[in-house]
N, CA, C and O atoms as CSV, one atom per row, in Angstrom:
chain,resi,resn,atom,element,x,y,z
A,1,UNK,N,N,25.457,-3.065,-24.759
A,1,UNK,CA,C,24.949,-4.280,-24.165
A,1,UNK,C,C,23.843,-3.885,-23.176
A,1,UNK,O,O,23.985,-2.916,-22.430
A,2,UNK,N,N,22.748,-4.640,-23.181
A,2,UNK,CA,C,21.619,-4.364,-22.286
A,2,UNK,C,C,21.350,-5.585,-21.414
A,2,UNK,O,O,21.627,-6.723,-21.793
A,3,UNK,N,N,20.819,-5.320,-20.276
A,3,UNK,CA,C,20.450,-6.380,-19.343
A,3,UNK,C,C,18.978,-6.227,-19.024
A,3,UNK,O,O,18.541,-5.181,-18.545
A,4,UNK,N,N,18.217,-7.276,-19.293
A,4,UNK,CA,C,16.793,-7.237,-18.993
A,4,UNK,C,C,16.579,-7.724,-17.559
A,4,UNK,O,O,16.971,-8.833,-17.198
A,5,UNK,N,N,15.951,-6.873,-16.758
A,5,UNK,CA,C,15.699,-7.209,-15.367
A,5,UNK,C,C,14.277,-7.710,-15.193
A,5,UNK,O,O,13.356,-7.240,-15.861
A,6,UNK,N,N,14.107,-8.660,-14.297
A,6,UNK,CA,C,12.774,-9.160,-13.991
A,6,UNK,C,C,12.350,-8.592,-12.649
A,6,UNK,O,O,13.176,-8.388,-11.760
A,7,UNK,N,N,11.054,-8.339,-12.510
A,7,UNK,CA,C,10.543,-7.797,-11.262
A,7,UNK,C,C,9.785,-6.513,-11.499
A,7,UNK,O,O,9.556,-6.103,-12.637
A,8,UNK,N,N,9.405,-5.895,-10.413
A,8,UNK,CA,C,8.631,-4.665,-10.498
A,8,UNK,C,C,9.543,-3.451,-10.475
A,8,UNK,O,O,10.636,-3.483,-9.910
A,9,UNK,N,N,9.073,-2.386,-11.099
A,9,UNK,CA,C,9.799,-1.127,-11.122
A,9,UNK,C,C,8.970,-0.114,-10.344
A,9,UNK,O,O,7.761,-0.012,-10.549
A,10,UNK,N,N,9.607,0.626,-9.464
A,10,UNK,CA,C,8.913,1.608,-8.654
A,10,UNK,C,C,9.443,3.004,-8.966
A,10,UNK,O,O,10.653,3.228,-8.987
A,11,UNK,N,N,8.528,3.935,-9.207
A,11,UNK,CA,C,8.908,5.325,-9.448
A,11,UNK,C,C,8.883,6.057,-8.109
A,11,UNK,O,O,7.862,6.630,-7.729
A,12,UNK,N,N,10.005,6.036,-7.399
A,12,UNK,CA,C,10.026,6.655,-6.077
A,12,UNK,C,C,10.242,8.167,-6.152
A,12,UNK,O,O,10.325,8.833,-5.121
A,13,UNK,N,N,10.332,8.701,-7.350
A,13,UNK,CA,C,10.375,10.150,-7.524
A,13,UNK,C,C,8.973,10.741,-7.461
A,13,UNK,O,O,8.808,11.955,-7.336
A,14,UNK,N,N,7.977,9.890,-7.547
A,14,UNK,CA,C,6.580,10.287,-7.463
A,14,UNK,C,C,6.069,9.910,-6.076
A,14,UNK,O,O,6.367,8.815,-5.598
A,15,UNK,N,N,5.315,10.775,-5.419
A,15,UNK,CA,C,4.878,10.518,-4.044
A,15,UNK,C,C,4.082,9.226,-3.924
A,15,UNK,O,O,4.334,8.420,-3.028
A,16,UNK,N,N,3.118,9.026,-4.827
A,16,UNK,CA,C,2.315,7.815,-4.751
A,16,UNK,C,C,3.140,6.583,-5.114
A,16,UNK,O,O,2.951,5.522,-4.518
A,17,UNK,N,N,4.033,6.701,-6.061
A,17,UNK,CA,C,4.922,5.599,-6.417
A,17,UNK,C,C,5.794,5.188,-5.240
A,17,UNK,O,O,6.049,4.001,-5.032
A,18,UNK,N,N,6.248,6.165,-4.475
A,18,UNK,CA,C,7.052,5.886,-3.284
A,18,UNK,C,C,6.231,5.105,-2.261
A,18,UNK,O,O,6.706,4.122,-1.692
A,19,UNK,N,N,4.999,5.549,-2.033
A,19,UNK,CA,C,4.130,4.881,-1.062
A,19,UNK,C,C,3.836,3.440,-1.500
A,19,UNK,O,O,3.854,2.524,-0.678
A,20,UNK,N,N,3.568,3.246,-2.787
A,20,UNK,CA,C,3.311,1.890,-3.283
A,20,UNK,C,C,4.526,1.005,-3.082
A,20,UNK,O,O,4.389,-0.153,-2.688
A,21,UNK,N,N,5.705,1.527,-3.343
A,21,UNK,CA,C,6.936,0.745,-3.184
A,21,UNK,C,C,7.128,0.317,-1.732
A,21,UNK,O,O,7.449,-0.840,-1.462
A,22,UNK,N,N,6.935,1.241,-0.806
A,22,UNK,CA,C,7.120,0.940,0.613
A,22,UNK,C,C,6.145,-0.160,1.053
A,22,UNK,O,O,6.541,-1.108,1.732
A,23,UNK,N,N,4.883,-0.031,0.666
A,23,UNK,CA,C,3.881,-1.020,1.075
A,23,UNK,C,C,4.179,-2.375,0.442
A,23,UNK,O,O,4.175,-3.392,1.135
A,24,UNK,N,N,4.435,-2.403,-0.858
A,24,UNK,CA,C,4.679,-3.673,-1.541
A,24,UNK,C,C,5.937,-4.369,-1.033
A,24,UNK,O,O,5.944,-5.586,-0.846
A,25,UNK,N,N,6.986,-3.612,-0.814
A,25,UNK,CA,C,8.210,-4.213,-0.304
A,25,UNK,C,C,8.027,-4.683,1.142
A,25,UNK,O,O,8.561,-5.723,1.528
A,26,UNK,N,N,7.279,-3.926,1.933
A,26,UNK,CA,C,6.987,-4.352,3.297
A,26,UNK,C,C,6.216,-5.660,3.331
A,26,UNK,O,O,6.466,-6.510,4.186
A,27,UNK,N,N,5.277,-5.824,2.403
A,27,UNK,CA,C,4.494,-7.063,2.342
A,27,UNK,C,C,5.334,-8.261,1.912
A,27,UNK,O,O,4.967,-9.404,2.187
A,28,UNK,N,N,6.433,-8.018,1.254
A,28,UNK,CA,C,7.322,-9.109,0.836
A,28,UNK,C,C,8.214,-9.601,1.974
A,28,UNK,O,O,8.799,-10.680,1.879
A,29,UNK,N,N,8.324,-8.817,3.051
A,29,UNK,CA,C,9.182,-9.182,4.180
A,29,UNK,C,C,8.387,-10.015,5.169
A,29,UNK,O,O,7.385,-9.546,5.707
A,30,UNK,N,N,8.821,-11.245,5.415
A,30,UNK,CA,C,8.095,-12.160,6.303
A,30,UNK,C,C,7.895,-11.595,7.706
A,30,UNK,O,O,6.854,-11.825,8.321
A,31,UNK,N,N,8.881,-10.857,8.217
A,31,UNK,CA,C,8.769,-10.346,9.578
A,31,UNK,C,C,7.866,-9.110,9.670
A,31,UNK,O,O,7.426,-8.757,10.764
A,32,UNK,N,N,7.586,-8.457,8.558
A,32,UNK,CA,C,6.743,-7.262,8.553
A,32,UNK,C,C,5.318,-7.520,8.059
A,32,UNK,O,O,4.387,-6.803,8.424
A,33,UNK,N,N,5.162,-8.543,7.233
A,33,UNK,CA,C,3.884,-8.789,6.564
A,33,UNK,C,C,2.683,-8.862,7.508
A,33,UNK,O,O,1.694,-8.174,7.252
A,34,UNK,N,N,2.708,-9.652,8.585
A,34,UNK,CA,C,1.515,-9.734,9.441
A,34,UNK,C,C,1.129,-8.387,10.069
A,34,UNK,O,O,-0.048,-8.026,10.089
A,35,UNK,N,N,2.102,-7.661,10.571
A,35,UNK,CA,C,1.824,-6.362,11.188
A,35,UNK,C,C,1.328,-5.351,10.166
A,35,UNK,O,O,0.405,-4.585,10.440
A,36,UNK,N,N,1.937,-5.351,8.996
A,36,UNK,CA,C,1.546,-4.406,7.955
A,36,UNK,C,C,0.133,-4.698,7.460
A,36,UNK,O,O,-0.655,-3.774,7.257
A,37,UNK,N,N,-0.193,-5.968,7.264
A,37,UNK,CA,C,-1.547,-6.325,6.832
A,37,UNK,C,C,-2.580,-5.925,7.884
A,37,UNK,O,O,-3.647,-5.413,7.543
A,38,UNK,N,N,-2.270,-6.154,9.148
A,38,UNK,CA,C,-3.193,-5.776,10.222
A,38,UNK,C,C,-3.397,-4.259,10.242
A,38,UNK,O,O,-4.519,-3.778,10.402
A,39,UNK,N,N,-2.312,-3.520,10.081
A,39,UNK,CA,C,-2.394,-2.063,10.078
A,39,UNK,C,C,-3.199,-1.562,8.882
A,39,UNK,O,O,-4.050,-0.684,9.030
A,40,UNK,N,N,-2.938,-2.109,7.710
A,40,UNK,CA,C,-3.682,-1.710,6.515
A,40,UNK,C,C,-5.158,-2.046,6.647
A,40,UNK,O,O,-6.012,-1.295,6.175
A,41,UNK,N,N,-5.463,-3.165,7.285
A,41,UNK,CA,C,-6.861,-3.544,7.510
A,41,UNK,C,C,-7.546,-2.517,8.410
A,41,UNK,O,O,-8.679,-2.119,8.141
A,42,UNK,N,N,-6.867,-2.085,9.474
A,42,UNK,CA,C,-7.430,-1.070,10.367
A,42,UNK,C,C,-7.686,0.230,9.602
A,42,UNK,O,O,-8.752,0.830,9.733
A,43,UNK,N,N,-6.720,0.657,8.817
A,43,UNK,CA,C,-6.886,1.886,8.040
A,43,UNK,C,C,-8.044,1.772,7.057
A,43,UNK,O,O,-8.832,2.705,6.908
A,44,UNK,N,N,-8.144,0.636,6.394
A,44,UNK,CA,C,-9.210,0.435,5.418
A,44,UNK,C,C,-10.575,0.447,6.093
A,44,UNK,O,O,-11.515,1.049,5.575
A,45,UNK,N,N,-10.694,-0.207,7.237
A,45,UNK,CA,C,-11.966,-0.211,7.963
A,45,UNK,C,C,-12.352,1.208,8.386
A,45,UNK,O,O,-13.526,1.573,8.311
A,46,UNK,N,N,-11.385,2.008,8.828
A,46,UNK,CA,C,-11.663,3.402,9.192
A,46,UNK,C,C,-12.157,4.183,7.979
A,46,UNK,O,O,-13.129,4.932,8.074
A,47,UNK,N,N,-11.490,4.009,6.843
A,47,UNK,CA,C,-11.878,4.725,5.638
A,47,UNK,C,C,-13.258,4.295,5.154
A,47,UNK,O,O,-14.049,5.130,4.715
A,48,UNK,N,N,-13.550,3.005,5.230
A,48,UNK,CA,C,-14.862,2.520,4.821
A,48,UNK,C,C,-15.944,3.062,5.748
A,48,UNK,O,O,-17.046,3.378,5.299
A,49,UNK,N,N,-15.636,3.171,7.034
A,49,UNK,CA,C,-16.570,3.758,7.983
A,49,UNK,C,C,-16.848,5.217,7.670
A,49,UNK,O,O,-17.984,5.675,7.794
A,50,UNK,N,N,-15.827,5.945,7.268
A,50,UNK,CA,C,-16.002,7.354,6.893
A,50,UNK,C,C,-16.893,7.467,5.664
A,50,UNK,O,O,-17.736,8.361,5.584
A,51,UNK,N,N,-16.708,6.560,4.703
A,51,UNK,CA,C,-17.531,6.571,3.488
A,51,UNK,C,C,-18.998,6.340,3.825
A,51,UNK,O,O,-19.877,6.992,3.261
A,52,UNK,N,N,-19.268,5.402,4.754
A,52,UNK,CA,C,-20.652,5.130,5.154
A,52,UNK,C,C,-21.267,6.365,5.784
A,52,UNK,O,O,-22.427,6.685,5.526
A,53,UNK,N,N,-20.487,7.068,6.620
A,53,UNK,CA,C,-20.988,8.276,7.256
A,53,UNK,C,C,-21.269,9.362,6.212
A,53,UNK,O,O,-22.271,10.070,6.305
A,54,UNK,N,N,-20.391,9.489,5.230
A,54,UNK,CA,C,-20.581,10.505,4.176
A,54,UNK,C,C,-21.850,10.232,3.389
A,54,UNK,O,O,-22.577,11.163,3.043
A,55,UNK,N,N,-22.128,8.957,3.099
A,55,UNK,CA,C,-23.324,8.604,2.326
A,55,UNK,C,C,-24.591,8.920,3.101
A,55,UNK,O,O,-25.589,9.330,2.509
A,56,UNK,N,N,-24.568,8.736,4.424
A,56,UNK,CA,C,-25.748,9.021,5.244
A,56,UNK,C,C,-26.041,10.508,5.275
A,56,UNK,O,O,-27.204,10.911,5.289
A,57,UNK,N,N,-25.002,11.328,5.288
A,57,UNK,CA,C,-25.167,12.780,5.375
A,57,UNK,C,C,-25.727,13.339,4.081
A,57,UNK,O,O,-26.527,14.274,4.101
A,58,UNK,N,N,-25.313,12.775,2.960
A,58,UNK,CA,C,-25.721,13.319,1.648
A,58,UNK,C,C,-27.124,12.970,1.313
A,58,UNK,O,O,-27.618,13.349,0.250
């Protein structure tokens, strides 16, 4: 007998799969979502700033 499950599957045995699971599950939590989105926005802006600097140097 088999049971078909609905939803996402996360490969937490893989480092990147683990990170994706943590972020996606955090975004699903109402009490964590605003803080997590703000933090991810800060990280993304920093990374985009680094990319701009790299392009200027090259």
